[in-house]
C-alpha positions as CSV (number, residue, x, y, z in Angstrom):
1,M,0.0,0.0,0.0
2,S,1.3,3.4,-0.9
3,G,1.0,6.5,1.3
4,T,0.9,7.0,5.0
5,R,-1.9,5.9,7.2
6,W,-3.3,9.4,7.3
7,E,-3.4,9.6,3.4
8,R,-5.2,6.2,3.2
9,S,-7.7,7.4,5.8
10,Y,-8.2,10.7,4.0
11,G,-8.7,8.8,0.7
12,R,-11.4,6.6,2.2
13,L,-13.1,9.6,3.9
14,R,-13.0,11.6,0.6
15,A,-14.5,8.6,-1.3
16,G,-17.3,8.3,1.3
17,A,-18.1,12.0,1.1
18,L,-18.2,11.9,-2.7
19,H,-20.6,9.0,-2.5
20,Y,-22.8,10.8,-0.1
21,V,-22.9,13.9,-2.3
22,R,-23.9,11.8,-5.3
23,V,-26.7,10.1,-3.4
24,V,-28.1,13.4,-2.1
25,R,-28.0,14.9,-5.6
26,S,-29.6,11.9,-7.1
27,A,-32.4,12.0,-4.5
28,R,-33.1,15.6,-5.2
29,R,-33.5,15.0,-8.9
30,D,-35.8,12.1,-8.3
31,A,-38.0,14.0,-5.9
32,G,-38.9,16.5,-8.6
33,M,-39.7,13.8,-11.1
34,V,-42.0,12.1,-8.6
35,S,-43.9,15.4,-8.1
36,A,-44.2,16.0,-11.8
37,E,-45.6,12.4,-12.3
38,Y,-48.1,13.0,-9.5
39,A,-49.2,16.3,-11.2
40,V,-49.7,14.6,-14.6
41,G,-51.6,11.8,-12.9
42,L,-53.8,14.3,-11.1
43,V,-54.6,16.2,-14.3
44,A,-55.5,13.0,-16.1
45,A,-57.7,11.9,-13.2
46,V,-59.6,15.2,-13.1
47,G,-60.0,15.0,-16.9
48,F,-61.4,11.5,-16.7
49,A,-63.8,12.5,-13.8
50,G,-65.1,15.4,-16.0
51,L,-65.6,13.1,-18.9
52,L,-67.4,10.6,-16.7
53,Y,-69.6,13.3,-15.3
54,Q,-70.6,14.5,-18.7
55,V,-71.5,11.0,-19.8
56,M,-73.5,10.2,-16.7
57,T,-75.5,13.4,-16.8
58,S,-76.4,13.0,-20.5
59,D,-80.0,12.4,-21.3
60,A,-79.4,9.1,-23.0
61,V,-77.6,7.6,-20.0
62,Q,-80.0,9.0,-17.5
63,S,-83.0,7.6,-19.3
64,A,-81.3,4.2,-19.6
65,L,-80.5,4.2,-15.9
66,Q,-84.0,5.2,-14.9
67,S,-85.5,2.4,-17.0
68,L,-83.1,-0.1,-15.5
69,V,-84.0,0.9,-12.0
70,A,-87.8,0.9,-12.8
71,K,-87.5,-2.6,-14.2
72,A,-85.6,-3.8,-11.2
73,L,-88.2,-2.3,-8.8
74,H,-91.2,-3.6,-10.6
75,G,-89.8,-7.1,-11.3
76,S,-91.2,-10.1,-9.5
77,F,-89.1,-12.5,-7.5
C-alpha cells in the first residue's frame, strides 16, 4: 500500500463524502420527477372525472339508468 496511514484514511473519507454527495443529488433529482408524475396523474384523473360526469349526466344515459331501476323495482321474484 502506498501512502501514509493518514493519506489512506483521507482517501477513504473523501470517497465516502463523494458517494454521499452523489446520493443526495440523485435523491433531489428524483423528488422533482415524482412530483411531476403526480401532477400529470392528477390532471389525467380530473379530466377523466369530468368526462365521466358528462357521460353520466347526458339524457341518454339518465333515461337508460331510470328504465333499468324501474325494471328492477317492478320485477317479480
